[in-house]
N, C-alpha and C positions, 0 to 999 in steps of 0.2 A: 506494496499500500505506499511507501513512503516511497521507495523505488519509482512510485509509477506519477505523484505526486511531482519530487523530481522531473523527470523526465516530463512534464509535461506546463511547471514553471522555463528551463530552459529553452525548449521550444516554442516561449508565446515568449521569450528572451533572446533566442539567435532572431523568429520575427520580426521581432521590435529593433533589430543596430543601423539595419541598411535605412532607417527614415533617420536615424538622430545626428551623422553630418548637415545632411539637406535639413531635416530643422535650425538648424543650428546660426546652419550659414541664412536659411529664410530671417532669425533674431537679429544676424550684424547687418545685411542691409536693413532691417529697423529699426537697431543704433545709428548706425554710418549716415544711408541715403538718403532713408526712404523720410519723403515731404510728408505725412502725416508722421511718421515711430522717429527721425529721421532729428542731427541737429538744425534740419532749415526747415525741418514745423516752428518757427519765429517769423517765416516770413508768410505764414496761409494756415492768418486764426484757424476759419472756421473749415478747415480741410484741404486737401484736393481733392481726394479719393468720391467719386461721387456715390459708388458703391458703403455701402456699412454692413457688416463690416467690408475693412476694405483690402484690396487684391490681395498682399499680400498676407495678411490674420484669416484670411478667409485662407488658404492653401496653404499655411499653418495647423489652421482648424480639422482645416482636410484632410492631410497626409498624414498627422497626432491619429484622425477617427481610423481613413478606411487602407492609410500603406503607400503606400514611393506608389502602384500602379495608376489608382481607381485614384487616390485624392488628389497623385499628379495628371489625372485626366483634369478632374475637378476642377481644377489650381487654373486650369493654362485654354480648355474655358469660359472661364469668371475673366482673365484677359484678355481673350479675346471678344468679350460683348463689352468689354471697358474699352470703347468712344465719344466720338461729340456724338453722333444718335438712338446712344441708349436713356431711357430716360433714372436710371438709375434704383434708389430706394435702399430697402432696408431685401440679402437674399442672403440667411446662414444658409450656412449649413447643416442641409436636413441627417 
């Protein structure tokens, strides 16, 4: 029984490992050059992104919840929808 629990937790950890560098790079982007989160947010007091949550936060949440393939696809689709012709608004990760 203990071996089975150990193998389950180990396999879950190994599955989550590939998303860690991607999540760290999103946080690095947010802390440095993001117009909504980083050092430039003072230039945009009302925010720059027309969606809530911002595209980088949406990508972080999607990859954290669904993994690199599905979450990355959701994040890429969100970035493609962010254009001057979209209305924006509330678009949470489901």
